C-alpha positions as CSV (number, residue, x, y, z in Angstrom):
1,M,3.6,-16.6,6.7
2,R,2.9,-16.0,3.3
3,M,6.1,-15.4,1.3
4,L,6.7,-17.0,-2.0
5,N,8.9,-16.3,-5.1
6,A,7.5,-13.2,-6.3
7,L,5.8,-12.7,-9.8
8,S,7.5,-11.2,-13.1
9,P,7.1,-7.0,-12.6
10,T,4.3,-5.9,-15.0
11,Q,4.5,-3.5,-17.6
12,L,3.6,-0.6,-14.7
13,S,7.0,0.1,-14.0
14,R,9.2,2.6,-12.4
15,R,8.4,5.2,-15.8
16,L,4.9,5.6,-15.1
17,F,4.9,6.3,-11.5
18,I,7.7,9.1,-13.0
19,A,5.2,10.3,-15.6
20,G,3.0,10.5,-13.6
21,G,4.3,12.7,-10.9
22,A,3.9,11.4,-6.9
23,L,1.2,13.3,-6.0
24,A,1.5,15.9,-2.7
25,L,1.0,14.2,0.3
26,T,-2.0,16.0,2.4
27,S,-2.7,16.0,6.2
28,I,-6.2,14.2,7.3
29,G,-6.8,15.9,10.1
30,V,-4.9,14.2,12.1
31,R,-2.4,15.1,14.9
32,A,1.2,15.5,14.1
33,T,2.9,12.8,16.1
34,Q,5.8,13.6,17.9
35,A,8.7,13.6,15.7
36,N,11.1,10.2,16.3
37,A,7.8,8.5,17.4
38,V,8.4,4.7,17.1
39,I,4.8,4.1,15.2
40,G,5.2,0.5,14.5
41,K,7.6,-2.2,13.1
42,A,9.1,-4.6,11.1
43,V,7.3,-7.6,11.4
44,E,9.3,-10.6,8.5
45,I,11.5,-9.9,6.0
46,T,12.6,-11.4,3.5
47,G,16.0,-10.8,1.0
48,N,17.1,-6.8,0.5
49,V,14.5,-4.4,1.8
50,S,16.0,-0.8,2.7
51,R,14.3,2.0,4.8
52,R,15.5,5.5,5.2
53,Q,14.7,8.4,7.2
54,A,15.8,11.6,6.3
55,N,19.2,11.2,4.7
56,R,20.1,7.8,6.7
57,L,19.8,4.9,4.5
58,E,19.7,1.5,5.9
59,G,19.1,-2.1,5.6
60,L,15.8,-3.2,7.0
61,K,15.2,-5.8,9.8
62,A,12.8,-7.9,11.2
63,G,12.1,-6.6,14.5
64,A,13.1,-2.6,13.7
65,S,11.4,0.5,14.6
66,L,9.5,2.2,12.4
67,M,8.6,6.3,12.4
68,D,6.8,8.2,10.8
69,R,8.3,10.2,7.2
70,D,10.5,6.4,7.2
71,F,10.4,5.5,3.1
72,V,10.8,1.6,2.9
73,S,11.8,0.1,-0.7
74,T,12.0,-3.6,-1.3
75,G,14.7,-5.0,-4.2
76,K,13.9,-7.6,-6.8
77,E,11.9,-10.7,-4.8
78,S,12.1,-9.2,-2.1
79,F,9.1,-8.9,0.7
80,A,8.1,-7.2,3.8
81,E,5.3,-7.0,6.2
82,L,4.6,-4.4,8.6
83,A,3.4,-3.6,11.4
84,L,1.7,-0.4,12.0
85,G,0.3,0.4,15.5
86,E,-1.4,-3.3,16.9
87,D,-3.4,-3.9,14.7
88,T,-2.4,-2.3,11.5
89,S,-0.3,-4.5,8.9
90,L,1.2,-4.1,5.7
91,L,2.6,-6.2,3.3
92,L,4.7,-4.6,0.3
93,G,5.4,-7.4,-2.7
94,S,8.8,-7.0,-5.0
95,E,9.9,-3.8,-5.9
96,T,7.6,-2.1,-4.2
97,E,8.3,1.7,-2.5
98,L,6.7,2.8,0.3
99,L,6.1,6.3,2.4
100,I,4.7,5.8,5.8
101,D,4.1,9.9,5.8
102,T,2.2,9.6,9.2
103,F,0.4,7.0,11.2
104,I,-1.5,7.4,14.3
105,A,-2.6,3.5,15.7
106,G,-6.2,3.9,16.0
107,Q,-6.4,7.2,14.0
108,G,-5.7,6.6,10.6
109,G,-2.5,9.3,8.6
110,T,-1.0,9.1,5.5
111,I,0.9,6.6,3.3
112,E,2.1,6.7,-0.3
113,L,2.8,3.7,-2.8
114,G,5.3,5.0,-5.3
115,T,6.2,2.0,-6.7
116,G,5.3,-2.0,-6.4
117,Q,2.0,-3.6,-4.7
118,M,1.1,-3.7,-1.3
119,V,-2.2,-5.4,1.0
120,F,-3.8,-2.9,3.4
121,D,-4.4,-5.7,6.1
122,R,-7.0,-4.8,9.8
123,P,-9.1,-7.9,10.8
124,E,-12.7,-6.8,10.4
125,G,-14.6,-5.6,13.6
126,L,-11.8,-3.0,15.1
127,A,-13.1,0.4,14.7
128,K,-12.3,2.2,11.6
129,I,-9.7,4.2,10.9
130,D,-9.2,7.2,8.5
131,L,-6.3,6.5,6.6
132,T,-5.0,8.0,2.9
133,M,-3.4,6.9,0.8
134,R,-2.0,8.2,-2.5
135,T,-0.4,6.8,-5.9
136,A,0.5,8.4,-9.0
137,F,-3.1,6.9,-10.4
138,G,-5.3,8.3,-7.7
139,M,-6.2,8.6,-4.1
140,I,-7.7,5.2,-2.3
141,G,-9.2,6.7,1.1
142,V,-9.6,4.2,3.3
143,R,-11.8,3.2,6.2
144,G,-10.7,0.0,8.0
145,T,-10.6,-2.6,5.4
146,K,-8.4,-5.0,3.8
147,F,-7.1,-4.0,0.4
148,F,-4.5,-4.9,-2.4
149,A,-3.6,-2.2,-4.4
150,G,-0.9,-1.9,-7.5
151,P,0.2,-3.7,-10.8
152,N,-2.3,-6.3,-11.9
153,R,-2.6,-8.0,-15.5
154,G,-1.0,-4.6,-17.3
155,V,-3.4,-1.6,-15.3
156,F,-2.9,-0.3,-11.8
157,A,-5.7,-2.1,-9.9
158,V,-7.4,-2.4,-6.5
159,F,-9.1,-5.1,-5.1
160,V,-10.6,-5.1,-1.1
161,E,-11.3,-8.2,0.3
162,H,-13.6,-6.7,3.0
163,G,-14.5,-3.1,4.1
164,R,-15.0,-0.5,1.9
165,V,-12.4,2.6,0.1
166,E,-12.9,4.8,-2.1
167,V,-11.0,5.0,-5.4
168,T,-10.1,8.4,-7.2
169,G,-8.7,9.3,-10.0
170,G,-8.8,12.1,-13.1
171,G,-11.4,13.8,-10.6
172,V,-13.7,10.4,-10.0
173,M,-14.6,8.3,-7.3
174,K,-15.9,5.3,-7.1
175,A,-16.7,2.7,-3.9
176,V,-14.9,-0.2,-3.6
177,G,-16.7,-3.2,-1.4
178,R,-16.3,-6.3,-0.3
179,G,-15.3,-8.4,-3.8
180,E,-15.2,-5.8,-5.9
181,G,-12.3,-4.7,-7.7
182,V,-11.6,-0.9,-9.9
183,E,-8.8,-0.9,-12.8
184,I,-7.2,2.7,-13.8
185,R,-5.0,2.4,-16.7
186,A,-2.6,5.4,-16.7
187,P,-1.7,8.3,-14.4
188,G,-4.6,10.9,-14.6
189,E,-7.4,8.4,-15.7
190,A,-10.6,7.6,-13.9
191,P,-11.0,4.7,-12.6
192,G,-13.3,1.6,-14.5
193,A,-16.1,-0.4,-13.6
194,V,-16.1,-1.4,-10.1
195,T,-16.6,-5.2,-10.6
196,Q,-16.0,-8.0,-8.9
197,W,-13.1,-10.3,-9.0
198,G,-13.2,-13.7,-9.8
199,K,-11.1,-16.1,-7.4
200,A,-7.7,-17.2,-9.7
201,R,-7.3,-12.6,-10.0
202,I,-7.3,-12.6,-6.6
203,R,-5.0,-15.4,-6.1
204,E,-2.7,-13.1,-9.1
205,A,-2.4,-10.3,-6.4
206,Y,-1.6,-11.3,-2.9
207,A,1.0,-13.8,-4.7
208,S,2.6,-10.6,-5.7
209,V,3.0,-9.4,-2.4
210,G,4.0,-13.3,-1.0
211,I,0.4,-14.1,0.5
212,R,-0.4,-17.6,-0.9
């Protein structure tokens, strides 16, 4: 796959996440899954990646099962590819923290990106799912797509390769479609203008999660 040397961390560090505060997670209308139900697995792990479930902290290895409420974190120069259900992939970059709050295959759920960057990937042509991703910078509503979210060029950015997402921050919602990106400069601020991204910036964003 797609694993390579990590880029240097951007100025959007853990301090901004703490300053912004993690937004409270809410359900989006999907049924709560049965406690300890397996919802996916770790596909590929590079470097130091851990998983916390309740009060148990352990290293995450390829092939390990994932469950609701798993908190996955990657270390420096470390990457993870996670599969949720049969069709949805999450690629985590270096020094990234992700909480899988709830997920039901084929329906959706809620995840929270604490620090770092990730790519959500669900192939085109599949039935749409209803997933919400929360960050310190705002909320991203997903309807089945492929997109990047995380620090890029000194701001928090979202780029959509295909599909459509709704990025909400500071009480403002921006719809972002194929080939488009949007920036949020600080927690609590509204998203900026939606723009077309060039190839160089797309490569930079994807490289930060190990995609070449």
